[in-house]
N, C-alpha and C positions, 0 to 999 in steps of 0.2 A: 230245132233249125236256126230259133231262134238266140237262143243258151247260148249256142256255140257260137253263133256270130258275138253275142255278147263278153264271150271270153275271149276270140281272137280280136275283136278290137279294145279290148284291157289289155290282152299282152302286148298291145302296139304302145298302147300306154307306159308300161309298166318299160317296156326299154327306152321309152322318151324321161325316164326317170322321175316319172309323175307317182304319189305315195299311192299304194294301193287303200287307203284309207279315203284319200279322195278324189280316187274312180268311183270307190261302190258308194259315196254319197252323193257322186253323180249321181249314179244308177239308181239307189232312191229318191232321189228328187224326181228324176225321168219315171220312176215308177208311179209316184203317188201324178204325178200331172197327168199321165195316162189314167189312171184311174180316175179323176176327175173330169176327162174330158169323155169318156167311157161313162158313166154318171149323165154328165147332161144329154148324151146321145139316147139315152136307157127309153125305150117305152115298156109302161106296164101294162101288158093287155092281158091281165090277169081277171079282169071284171066281164071281157067277152071272149067266151066259148070258142066262138070262131079263129078270132086272131090267134089266141093263145094255142089254140090246137095248133093250126098253120108254124106257128111261130117252134113250137117243139118238132112238128115234121121237117121244120127246116135247120134246125139244132141239130134232130136225127141223121139227115143228109149229109151234112158239112161232117159228121163222125164217120159213116158210112164212106165217105169217100175215099176207094180206094179201086185198081184193076178190080179186084176179084167179084165185087158187089156192086160195081158202076151199074151196068144194066139192069140189077133186081136194086137199086136203091129206095126208089118209091115207095116198092111192095116192104122193104124191112124196115124202111124207115115208118112207114105207117103202123105194122106190128107194133114196134119199139113203145111211137106214142101213145096207140091201144093200152098197151101192156099198162104205162104210165099213169094212164088217167083212170085207168080200172082202180089205183090207189086213191084216188080222189086226196089226193094230197096238193096245197095250193103254197106257193111263196108267201110266207108273213109279210106283212104290211113293211111296206118301208117307210112311211110317217112315224 
């Protein structure tokens, strides 16, 4: 949906005779600003097993948010997290 909105807004800018390179430059600036903001807000819970697991469950639940799985979202989220945690793979240090 987000990509579709970007394209829709880009088309409006093109109709205003704004050069495509100017639009893309703006998108790139916005992307960098968004990535920096996300990095500023990010929390590294990889050293706390309980918080790390809860983060993974929350991510899985968001991914599984469909009408078909909505009632069993908790079950499938935990199933997916259990499978991932069995791999014993941790994200690399960001330092």
